N, C-alpha and C positions, 0 to 999 in steps of 0.2 A: 503494500498500499503505499502510496506517495502522500506525504504529509506537507502542508505549503502553510507558511504563515504569511498572511497578507494584512495590508493596512487599509482600513476603509477610508475612501477619499470622499471628497465633497464635489456634488456635480448641481447644476441648476435643473430645477425642476422642470417637467416637460412644458410647462407654460411660459418658460423663460425666466430671466432674471427676477422679475415681478413676482413670481410665482415661489421664489424663495430657494435654499440650497437643501438637498437631501443625500443621504449617504449612498455611495456608489462604490461598487466592487467590480473591477475589470479582471478577467481571468485569460490567461494566455501562456502558450508554451508548449513543447514537446509532449510535457508530462501529462496533458491532457489527452493526446493521441496514445500515449502508454495506458492510459485509465479508459480508453474504450471511445473516446470521442473523436470524431473527424470533422473537418471543414465542411459545412453545410447540414451538418446534424442539426435536428430540433431537440430541444431539451425542456423537460417539464419541470419545474422548481415548486417544491412542496414545502411549505412550513410545517414541519413535523411536530414541532413544539416550541415555547419560547427558547431563542439562543442556538436553533438548530434547523437547518435548510437540507433538503435532499434533492440533489439534481441528477435527473434518469434522462438518458437518450431515449427518444421515442421516436415513433411513426406519427405521420399525419393524423391516422386514424385514432390514434390514442390521445389525441388531445382533446377530444370532446367538443370538436369546433369551437375550441377558445384559442384567440389569437395569442399570438408569441410576443413578449416584450423584447425590446432589444438589450436592457440591462437588468441583474438581478440585483435589488436593494437589501442589503444585510446591515443591521445596526452592529457596530462594533464589538459590543458585547456577545454576540451570539456566534463569533467564531470559533471558538474553543471545542464546541461539540462536534467538529466535523469528522474527526476519525470514529467516534462513537457510530454516527449516522451511517458512515460507509459501511462500518461491519454490519449494521442490521439491514442495509440495503444488500450487501451480498446475501444475507441469509433469505431475504425475501426473493431476490433473483433464482437462487438454488431451488427454494419451494416452489417456485411458481413452474421452473422447468423439470420440477421433479415425476 
């Protein structure tokens, strides 16, 4: 498993500067490919619990007709649980394919 420590940046909300600043997280690198994500893949982001996000590569049919957002917003306090969520995601994936 690849564990990354990232810093939450600030970004203008979609309404522009007048809408205020919001937390922003940008993910990039070959480690995403190593984790099974490729350029062009669509990703579902689930807020599993407070402080915990789960990112899953999905097909368009899996998205339940919900549009994708170009960025994932994560409060800085929520990053610490990533490794635990990834472990749970692995268990869910194994169970789904069993």
